[in-house]
N, C-alpha and C positions, 0 to 999 in steps of 0.2 A: 419420514428417514428415522430409523430407530438404530439403538446400539451405538456402535462406535462411529461417529460421524464420517471419520475417515475412511472406514470401510466402504459406506456408501458412496463416497465422493471419489475412490480409487479411480475408477473408469475415467471420470473427468479430468482428473490429476494427470493420468497417463496420455490421454488425449492431448492436453495442454502442451505436456512436455514434448510430444512428438511434433505439434505445431511449432513450437518455439526452434526446435532443430531444423525442421524442413524450411520454415520461413527465412530463418538467419543464412541458411546455405543458399536458398534460392535467390534472395534479395542482396546477398553480399559476395556473389559469385566474381565480379570483377574488381572487388576491393582488394586492398594489399593484405596478404595474409596475416602480418603482424596485427593490425587493427581487428580483424575478425577474430583472431585467436583471444584477445583481449576480453572483446565482447562476449565471446562464447564463454570463457572462463566464468564470469560472474552470471550470465544469463541462464546458463545450463546447470549451475551450481544446485544441488539438491535444496527444495524448499516444498513449503505446503503448498504455494501459488494461489495465496488467499484471495488475492485482488482478482485474479483471471477468474477464480471459482464464483466470487460475488458477482461478477459481469454474468456468467453463464445462469447462476441460480436466479438472478434479477429477470432475465429473458425469460425463463421458465415461469416465474412467478407472476408475470404479466401477461402469460397465455402464449409465448412463443417455444419454439423448439431450441433448445441450447446450442446445436452445431451453428445455428446463425449468427451466435454472439461470438464465435472463435475469434475471427480477425480481430475483434475489439479488445478480446482476453488476451490475445498476444500483445497487442500495441500498449496495453495498460502494464503488462509484465515488464515491457522493455522500458517504459518510464520509469517504474518503480526500480529496476535494477540499475538504471542509470543514476537515479537519485542515491542508491547506495554506496556505488562506486565514488560518486563527488562527496557524499557525506563522510565517507571514512578517511579522506584525504587528511594530511597534517594540517592543512590550515583550516579544515572544519572541526570533526569530531574527533580525527586522529585515532583510528581504530585500526588493529593490525589482524583482526580476527572478524569473519563474517560467515555465516551458514556454516560452521565448522571449520574453515579454510581460512589460509593467509587471504588478507584483501588484495584486491587487485593491483593497487599501487606498490604493496608490499612484493608482488611476483614479477609485475612488469615494470615498474617505475612511475612516478607519478605523470610524466608527460604522455605515456601510452594510457594511463588509467583514466586522464581527462579526455583523450580523443576517444576511447572506448566508451565513456560515458555520453560523449557528444555523439557518437555513431549510433548508440542505441535510441538517444533522444531524437534524431531525427527520422530515424528508421521506423518508428513508431508511427509516425504520421503517414509514412510511404505505406505502411500497412494498411492503415484504413482507407486511403484513396485507392489502393490495389483491391482491396478486399469487398468493397460494397459499391452499390450503385451511387451515382453523383450526389443526390438529395440526401441519402443516409451517410454517406462519408462525410459530407459537409458538416451534417449536424455533430456527428462523432467527432470530427475534428475540433470543433468549437467546445463543446463538453471537455474533451482531454485537455486541450491548451488553456482552459480556464481552470482546471484542477491542478495541472502541473505548474502554472506559471506565478508572476509575481503576486497575483491576488490569491493563489492558492498554496502549492506545496512549496515554491520558492519563497514566496513571502513569508510563509512558517518557519523556514529555515533561518532567513534573516531575524526575526523575531527572537528565535532559539539562540542564536549565535549572539544577538545583542544583549539578552539576559545573562548570558555567560561573560559578558564583557569582551568578546572577540571582534564585535563591529561598534563602533562609536555609534551612538544613538544620535537621531536627529533631536529628539528631545531629552531632557535631563532627567525624567520621571524614573525612579527604580522600579523595575518591572518584577513584583514578588508575590502577587495575590494570587488566588485561585482563577480570579477572572481572567488575569495576563496568562496564565498556565494555558487555560482553556482556548482563547484566541491563538496563542501559537500552535496548539495540536488541533484546533479545527481546521487550521490551515497545512501544517506540516504532514499530518497524518491523515486526518478526516476528508480533506478534499479529493485526494486520490481515491478513497474509498468510495466516496459520492460519484466522481466520475465513473468509476468502474460499474457501479450499480445503474447509473443513469445510461452508460452506454449499451448495458443488456437491455433494457428497456427498448431504446432506440433501435436495436438490432431487431427486436421482435416485432416493430412497427406500431408497438401500442404505447407511445409515450406522451398521453395527453396531460394537460395540467394536474389533473386529479391523481393520478398514476405517479407522475413527478414528485408530487406533493409527499405522497406516502413514501415514496422512495428516498425522499430526503430525510423524512422522520427517522426511518430504520439508520441511514448513514450517519446520522449525526449522534445518535446513540452508539450505535455500534462502534463507530471511531474513536469517540472517547472512552468508552469500556475498555478497547483493545489498548488504548495509551496508558490509562491507568494499571493495567495489569501488566504492561511491559514495563512499566516504572517499578511494579512490586517486583516482578522478576530479576530486575537489576539488584534489588536488596537482596532476595531470598532465593534467589536462583544459581545454579551453577554453569561454569564456562563450558563444560562437557556436554550438558543437555541443552542449553541456549544456543549453542554454536558461535556463541560472542563473549567478549569479556564483561564480567559483571563487576558490581560497587563502583563502577567508573563515573557514574553520574554523582554519587555522594562525595567520590574522592575529588571531583572536580568544583563541587559546590553548585551542582546544576539544578535548576529548578524543576522539580518533581511533585507528584501528588503525595508520594509519602514523606517527602521533606516538608510539604505545606500542612498536610493533614493527620499525619501519623499513618501506620500501618492499618489499625483496625477501621478507621473511616473511610482510608482509600479504598479497603475491601468492600466496605457497605456502599461507597460510590459506584463500585464496579458493578455489583448487584444490582442497584437501583438503575442504573444505565442498561443493562442486560436486559432488565424486566422490560423496560421501554422500547428497546429494539424489538424483543419477542413479540410485545404488543402491535408494533407497526407491521411485524412480517405476517402476525396473523390475521391482519386486515386483508390478506390476498387469499384468504381461503387455506384451503388445502394445499394449494400449489406454492404457499408463501412457508411451509413446513420447514423444508431443508435451511431457509435463510433463520428461522426461528433456532434451530438446531445449532447451526454455526455460531450465533449469537451466543448461545449458551456454551458453547466451546471455550469461548473467549476467557471467560472467568478460570475455568478449570486447566488452561494449557500450562505446559510447562518450558514453552521455549517460543 
């Protein structure tokens, strides 16, 4: 993959967008229109489709054809979107801008936003069951449930809100170290990246232990590199470009990499993590090159 990574990925992005629209319409035809509208508002908002693309690229990296991973990619994006809807709620991160538009609860109210998120969460598993043979559907469901649940993304959000003081901790230790921050983001952000990549391998029918270990190496480095860069963008980006409010983490005293390490050290850490992700991607040979290019994009992105 040469030149602008997004030029190369554009056909896959377009296919993912079409699959999201088609799948949502097909599987919610009998649902109340109000909840479908809320689900569609957030799910179909313009975005990079990073997690679905990781799913497709992982399928290719292990020797599959990327269309085989499309149902898994759709399911992952539904989980991701549900998490954004809920994270933006006043009780959570309290954001009013997402992907350059007012957040779901701002447009439809908190009750409908919660239900739209719930609808996408459950629909994701219906997509897997509907899209694959039983054995593949079962293992993909297990992977996605682990990545999205209490030991994964939900657990990371709990740790994040605990560090912010929004949830009373079970223990009294103050969570203010780099190790604490990495523990949060390996769950909150990294777990769903890992699930997306592993689902791609399962969709290809090539998910043995060696393959999954290499996938996990890439996912761990990629996920943390993404989060470090996200924290940097909150400090140095602008809302018009990022599509969401900036400087909100610092304003809230939130635990971030720049806050703990400083800007220069955070940039160096991001570069080190990307190098590790690239090395893991290159272990797949030429088929892993798109994953390597996507990792390089992470530290250069502006949104």
